[in-house]
C-alpha positions as CSV (number, residue, x, y, z in Angstrom):
1,M,93.2,-36.9,23.7
2,V,93.9,-38.6,20.4
3,R,91.1,-40.9,19.1
4,H,92.2,-43.9,17.0
5,I,89.6,-44.8,14.4
6,A,88.8,-47.8,12.2
7,I,86.3,-47.3,9.3
8,L,84.6,-50.5,8.1
9,G,83.3,-49.6,4.6
10,S,85.6,-46.6,3.9
11,T,85.0,-46.5,0.2
12,G,81.2,-46.1,0.5
13,S,79.3,-42.9,0.8
14,I,79.4,-42.9,4.7
15,G,83.0,-43.9,4.7
16,R,84.1,-41.2,2.3
17,N,82.1,-38.5,4.3
18,A,83.7,-39.8,7.5
19,L,87.1,-39.2,6.1
20,R,86.1,-35.7,5.1
21,V,84.9,-35.1,8.6
22,I,88.1,-36.4,10.1
23,D,90.1,-34.2,7.7
24,A,88.4,-31.2,9.3
25,L,88.6,-32.4,12.9
26,G,92.4,-32.4,12.8
27,P,95.3,-34.6,14.0
28,Q,93.7,-35.7,17.3
29,Y,91.6,-38.0,15.1
30,Q,93.8,-40.6,13.5
31,I,92.9,-43.4,11.1
32,V,94.2,-46.8,12.2
33,A,92.4,-49.1,9.8
34,L,90.3,-48.9,6.6
35,S,88.3,-51.6,4.8
36,A,86.4,-52.1,1.5
37,H,84.7,-55.0,-0.1
38,S,86.3,-54.9,-3.5
39,N,87.2,-51.3,-4.4
40,A,90.9,-51.8,-4.1
41,E,91.8,-48.7,-6.1
42,L,90.0,-46.3,-3.9
43,L,91.1,-48.1,-0.8
44,A,94.7,-47.8,-1.9
45,A,94.3,-44.1,-2.6
46,Q,92.8,-43.7,0.9
47,A,95.7,-45.7,2.4
48,R,98.2,-43.5,0.6
49,R,96.5,-40.3,2.0
50,Y,95.7,-41.4,5.6
51,K,98.6,-43.8,6.3
52,P,96.6,-46.4,8.3
53,E,98.4,-49.3,9.9
54,F,95.9,-51.8,8.4
55,V,93.8,-52.0,5.2
56,A,91.4,-54.8,4.4
57,V,89.3,-56.2,1.5
58,T,86.6,-58.5,2.5
59,N,86.5,-60.0,-1.0
60,A,89.8,-61.9,-1.0
61,D,89.9,-61.9,-4.8
62,Y,91.1,-58.3,-4.7
63,A,93.8,-58.8,-2.1
64,E,96.6,-59.2,-4.7
65,Q,95.5,-56.1,-6.5
66,L,95.5,-54.1,-3.3
67,A,98.9,-55.4,-2.3
68,E,100.4,-54.2,-5.6
69,L,98.8,-50.8,-5.2
70,V,100.2,-50.2,-1.7
71,S,103.5,-52.2,-2.1
72,D,105.5,-49.0,-1.2
73,L,103.5,-48.3,1.9
74,D,104.1,-49.5,5.5
75,V,100.7,-51.1,5.9
76,E,99.4,-54.5,6.8
77,I,96.9,-56.1,4.4
78,L,94.0,-58.2,5.7
79,A,91.7,-60.1,3.4
80,G,88.5,-62.2,3.5
81,P,85.2,-61.9,5.6
82,D,87.1,-62.3,8.9
83,A,89.3,-59.3,8.2
84,L,86.6,-57.0,9.7
85,I,86.6,-58.9,12.9
86,E,90.4,-58.6,13.1
87,I,90.1,-54.8,12.7
88,A,87.3,-54.5,15.2
89,Q,89.4,-56.3,17.9
90,L,92.6,-54.3,17.4
91,Q,94.0,-52.9,20.6
92,E,95.1,-49.8,18.6
93,V,91.5,-48.9,17.8
94,D,89.3,-46.8,20.1
95,I,86.4,-46.1,17.8
96,V,84.9,-48.5,15.2
97,L,82.7,-46.7,12.6
98,T,80.8,-49.3,10.7
99,A,79.1,-48.6,7.3
100,V,79.1,-52.1,5.8
101,V,75.8,-52.7,4.0
102,G,73.9,-55.9,4.8
103,A,74.6,-58.6,7.4
104,A,78.3,-58.9,6.4
105,G,79.5,-56.5,9.0
106,L,77.5,-57.9,11.9
107,P,80.1,-60.3,13.4
108,A,82.6,-57.5,13.4
109,V,80.2,-55.1,15.2
110,L,79.6,-57.8,17.9
111,A,83.3,-58.4,18.2
112,A,83.9,-54.6,18.8
113,A,81.1,-54.6,21.4
114,R,82.7,-57.5,23.2
115,C,86.0,-55.6,23.2
116,G,84.3,-52.6,24.9
117,K,84.9,-50.3,21.9
118,Q,83.1,-47.1,21.1
119,L,80.8,-48.2,18.2
120,A,79.6,-45.6,15.7
121,I,76.9,-47.5,13.7
122,A,75.9,-46.0,10.3
123,N,74.0,-48.9,8.8
124,K,70.8,-50.3,10.1
125,E,71.5,-54.0,9.9
126,P,73.3,-54.5,13.3
127,F,70.4,-53.3,15.3
128,V,67.7,-54.6,13.0
129,I,69.2,-58.1,12.8
130,A,70.7,-58.5,16.3
131,G,69.6,-55.5,18.4
132,E,68.9,-57.4,21.6
133,L,72.2,-59.3,21.4
134,L,74.2,-56.2,20.5
135,R,72.8,-54.2,23.4
136,K,73.6,-57.1,25.8
137,E,77.2,-57.5,24.6
138,A,77.9,-53.7,24.7
139,K,76.4,-53.4,28.2
140,E,78.3,-56.4,29.6
141,N,81.6,-55.3,28.2
142,G,81.6,-51.6,28.7
143,G,81.1,-50.7,25.1
144,T,79.4,-47.5,23.9
145,I,77.0,-47.4,20.9
146,L,76.4,-44.2,19.1
147,P,74.1,-43.9,16.1
148,V,75.2,-42.3,12.9
149,D,71.9,-42.8,11.0
150,S,70.5,-39.2,10.9
151,E,67.2,-40.1,12.5
152,H,68.6,-42.0,15.4
153,S,71.4,-39.5,16.0
154,A,68.7,-36.9,16.3
155,I,66.8,-39.0,18.8
156,F,70.0,-39.7,20.7
157,Q,70.8,-35.9,20.8
158,A,67.2,-35.0,21.9
159,M,67.2,-37.6,24.7
160,Q,70.1,-35.8,26.4
161,S,67.3,-33.4,27.6
162,G,65.8,-36.0,29.9
163,R,66.0,-39.6,31.2
164,R,64.7,-42.6,29.3
165,E,61.9,-43.2,31.7
166,E,60.7,-39.6,31.1
167,V,60.2,-40.2,27.4
168,N,56.6,-40.4,26.3
169,K,57.2,-40.9,22.6
170,I,59.9,-41.2,20.0
171,I,58.9,-39.6,16.7
172,L,60.9,-40.8,13.6
173,T,60.6,-38.5,10.6
174,A,60.5,-39.7,7.1
175,S,60.9,-37.8,3.8
176,G,58.1,-40.0,2.3
177,G,60.4,-40.8,-0.7
178,P,59.1,-40.3,-4.2
179,F,55.7,-41.8,-3.6
180,R,54.4,-40.1,-0.4
181,R,51.3,-38.9,-2.3
182,A,50.8,-42.2,-4.2
183,S,47.8,-44.5,-3.8
184,A,48.1,-48.3,-3.4
185,E,47.1,-48.6,-7.1
186,D,49.8,-46.1,-8.1
187,I,52.4,-48.2,-6.3
188,R,51.5,-51.2,-8.5
189,N,52.8,-49.4,-11.6
190,V,56.1,-48.0,-10.3
191,T,59.1,-48.2,-12.6
192,L,62.7,-48.7,-11.6
193,E,63.6,-45.2,-12.7
194,Q,60.8,-43.7,-10.5
195,A,61.9,-45.7,-7.5
196,L,65.4,-44.5,-7.8
197,S,64.4,-40.8,-8.0
198,H,64.6,-39.7,-4.4
199,P,63.4,-36.1,-3.9
200,V,65.9,-35.2,-1.1
201,W,68.8,-37.6,-0.4
202,D,71.5,-38.8,-2.8
203,M,72.0,-42.5,-1.8
204,G,72.9,-45.8,-3.3
205,P,70.3,-47.8,-5.2
206,K,69.4,-50.3,-2.4
207,I,68.8,-47.6,0.2
208,T,66.9,-45.4,-2.3
209,V,64.6,-48.3,-3.0
210,D,64.1,-48.9,0.7
211,S,63.1,-45.3,1.1
212,A,60.6,-45.6,-1.8
213,T,58.9,-48.6,-0.1
214,M,59.4,-47.0,3.3
215,M,61.2,-50.2,4.3
216,N,64.0,-48.0,5.6
217,K,61.6,-46.5,8.2
218,A,60.4,-49.9,9.2
219,F,64.0,-50.9,9.9
220,E,64.4,-47.7,11.9
221,I,61.4,-48.6,14.1
222,I,63.1,-51.9,15.0
223,E,66.5,-50.1,15.4
224,A,64.9,-47.5,17.8
225,R,63.2,-50.2,19.8
226,W,66.6,-51.8,20.7
227,L,69.0,-48.8,20.6
228,F,66.9,-46.8,23.0
229,D,65.3,-49.8,24.9
230,M,61.9,-48.3,24.1
231,P,58.5,-50.2,23.8
232,V,57.2,-50.3,20.3
233,E,54.1,-48.5,21.3
234,K,56.2,-45.4,22.1
235,I,57.6,-45.2,18.6
236,Q,55.8,-43.1,16.0
237,V,56.6,-42.3,12.3
238,L,55.6,-39.0,10.7
239,I,56.2,-37.9,7.1
240,H,58.3,-34.7,7.0
241,P,59.1,-34.0,3.3
242,E,61.4,-31.0,4.0
243,S,63.9,-33.4,5.9
244,I,65.0,-30.6,8.2
245,V,63.7,-32.0,11.5
246,H,65.6,-35.3,11.6
247,S,63.5,-36.7,14.5
248,L,61.9,-35.7,17.8
249,V,61.4,-36.9,21.4
250,E,58.3,-36.1,23.4
251,F,58.7,-36.2,27.1
252,V,56.0,-36.9,29.7
253,D,55.6,-33.2,30.6
254,G,54.6,-32.4,27.1
255,S,58.0,-30.9,25.9
256,V,59.0,-32.0,22.4
257,I,62.7,-31.8,21.7
258,A,63.7,-31.9,18.0
259,Q,67.1,-32.0,16.3
260,L,67.2,-29.9,13.1
261,G,69.8,-29.6,10.4
262,T,70.4,-29.6,6.7
263,P,70.1,-33.0,4.9
264,D,73.8,-33.8,5.4
265,M,75.3,-36.9,6.9
266,C,78.5,-35.2,8.0
267,L,76.8,-33.8,11.1
268,P,75.7,-37.1,12.6
269,I,79.0,-38.7,11.6
270,Q,80.9,-36.0,13.4
271,Y,78.8,-36.1,16.5
272,A,79.4,-39.9,16.8
273,L,83.2,-39.3,16.6
274,T,83.4,-36.3,18.9
275,Y,80.7,-37.2,21.5
276,P,80.2,-35.9,24.1
277,A,81.9,-32.8,22.7
278,R,80.6,-30.6,19.9
279,V,83.2,-28.9,17.7
280,A,83.1,-26.8,14.5
281,G,83.0,-29.0,11.4
282,I,82.2,-29.1,7.7
283,A,78.4,-29.7,8.0
284,K,76.4,-26.9,6.3
285,H,74.7,-24.7,8.9
286,L,70.9,-24.4,8.9
287,R,69.5,-21.0,8.0
288,L,66.0,-20.9,9.7
289,E,65.1,-17.7,7.8
290,E,65.4,-19.6,4.5
291,I,62.8,-22.2,5.6
292,R,59.3,-21.3,4.5
293,K,57.5,-24.1,6.3
294,L,57.9,-27.4,8.1
295,T,55.1,-29.9,7.5
296,F,54.2,-33.2,9.1
297,E,51.6,-35.9,8.2
298,R,50.8,-39.5,9.2
299,P,51.9,-42.1,6.7
300,D,49.3,-44.3,4.9
301,L,49.9,-47.7,6.3
302,E,47.8,-49.3,3.6
303,T,49.9,-47.9,0.8
304,F,53.2,-48.5,2.8
305,R,52.6,-51.9,4.1
306,A,56.3,-52.1,5.1
307,L,55.7,-49.9,8.1
308,S,53.0,-52.1,9.5
309,L,55.3,-55.1,9.1
310,G,58.1,-53.2,10.8
311,Y,55.9,-52.7,13.9
312,E,54.9,-56.3,13.9
313,V,58.6,-57.5,13.6
314,A,59.7,-55.1,16.4
315,R,57.1,-56.6,18.7
316,T,58.0,-60.2,17.8
317,G,61.7,-59.9,18.2
318,G,64.0,-63.0,17.9
319,T,64.8,-64.2,14.4
320,A,61.9,-62.3,12.8
321,A,64.0,-59.2,12.2
322,A,66.8,-61.1,10.6
323,V,64.3,-62.7,8.2
324,F,62.7,-59.3,7.6
325,N,66.0,-57.7,6.7
326,A,67.4,-60.5,4.5
327,A,64.2,-61.1,2.6
328,N,64.1,-57.4,1.8
329,E,67.7,-57.4,0.6
330,A,67.0,-60.3,-1.7
331,A,63.8,-58.8,-3.0
332,V,65.4,-55.4,-3.7
333,Q,68.2,-57.2,-5.6
334,E,65.6,-58.9,-7.7
335,F,63.7,-55.6,-8.4
336,L,67.0,-53.8,-9.4
337,A,67.7,-56.7,-11.7
338,G,64.3,-56.3,-13.3
339,R,62.9,-59.8,-12.3
340,I,60.1,-58.6,-10.1
341,K,57.9,-55.5,-9.8
342,F,58.2,-52.8,-7.2
343,V,55.1,-53.9,-5.5
344,N,56.5,-57.5,-5.2
345,I,59.2,-56.4,-2.8
346,V,57.0,-56.0,0.2
347,E,54.9,-59.0,-0.9
348,L,58.0,-61.2,-0.9
349,V,59.1,-60.0,2.5
350,E,55.6,-60.7,3.9
351,H,55.7,-64.1,2.4
352,C,59.0,-65.0,4.1
353,L,57.7,-63.7,7.5
354,S,54.6,-65.9,7.2
355,K,56.6,-69.0,6.4
356,H,59.2,-68.5,9.2
357,D,59.1,-70.1,12.6
358,V,60.4,-67.4,15.0
359,K,63.1,-68.3,17.6
360,T,63.8,-66.1,20.6
361,N,66.8,-65.7,22.8
362,V,69.1,-66.6,19.9
363,S,72.8,-66.6,19.2
364,L,74.6,-64.9,16.3
365,E,74.8,-68.2,14.5
366,E,71.0,-68.7,14.7
367,L,70.4,-65.2,13.4
368,L,72.7,-65.8,10.5
369,E,71.0,-69.1,9.8
370,A,67.6,-67.2,9.7
371,D,69.2,-64.6,7.4
372,A,70.4,-67.3,5.0
373,W,67.0,-69.1,5.1
374,A,65.1,-65.9,4.2
375,R,67.3,-65.2,1.2
376,R,66.7,-68.8,-0.1
377,E,63.0,-68.4,0.5
378,A,62.8,-65.0,-1.2
379,R,64.6,-66.4,-4.3
380,A,62.3,-69.4,-4.4
381,G,59.3,-67.0,-4.2
382,V,60.7,-65.0,-7.2
383,K,61.1,-68.2,-9.2
384,C,57.5,-69.2,-8.3
385,K,56.2,-65.7,-9.4
386,V,58.2,-65.9,-12.7
387,K,56.9,-69.4,-13.4
388,N,53.3,-68.4,-12.7
389,A,53.6,-65.4,-14.9
390,K,54.9,-67.5,-17.8
391,G,52.1,-70.0,-17.3
392,N,49.5,-67.3,-17.5
393,S,50.9,-65.6,-20.6
């Protein structure tokens, strides 16, 4: 059976790896649509190679450049934020793989769920911001949701060994980032260069900073709560610096099922595309005889306050997670720009959560309103910090 695929965010790291995976899988996996935000040159090169029927740039300013670059190809060009929604609803598409950073791809993900598509979700935001709503839409419309995030893919795979009601605990593993041995005082003096030096994974700057604060793991707690319909009390985080065990599931009989593999995103990408089948691919195989040890330890919740906030937000639900995500995005941008310190990232997020009046049973529009409010509140908090700093100098 031929599977027809749309990749939202094909020029990013996940998108490029997905295309490598599809190359290896063969002709039964066909690209129907590709999208980028502004990288028209790479998108055009991908269109030339994979011959999709549709290409899209969500930043319409790059539509003319893209049109010129693919003028000799038989391809339809879409532009603007709604282009992703158009792609997600295409009848020609069976699988929508989404790797769009931030809240920008959320309307398209919900549109795909409403159309009953198979959704392969690589970025955390859809389940962090709108997990309850997304699960509801997929369930009501016959959609399938498969995680591409390595930890949640591991949990999904491990859960094939039993029923959801037989799960005693989900254990999310975390590399610990560059500061797993740091004290709260050490964290106060972290530089940008240090925060961007991840010991295991090669990722973009935003995700690398999220790993350093462990905000990424806080998001994964929220994601796991909705993706697996699991009470927050059954979700645990353990530091595992080797990043070989991607996550584990403990069942009520005491069995612990883990998914192991090399730190390579190609395996979870492939599993989401080929599920329920497993086929040979390009992911590097794990050599157990080369592993000297596997270590696990509990995270320091005082040093990594983001984890505690993640548990609180997962329990609260509603618009709290949208605020949590948006405030962090805004704060990380300010840190990368050099306007705040590393320690201020979580402080700003906590500030926004404390100022927000949570709404429950909300629509997409209300979630996006909460997202926009949090970004404004975070920026206002930065200005206040800068003003106070100047006043004290």
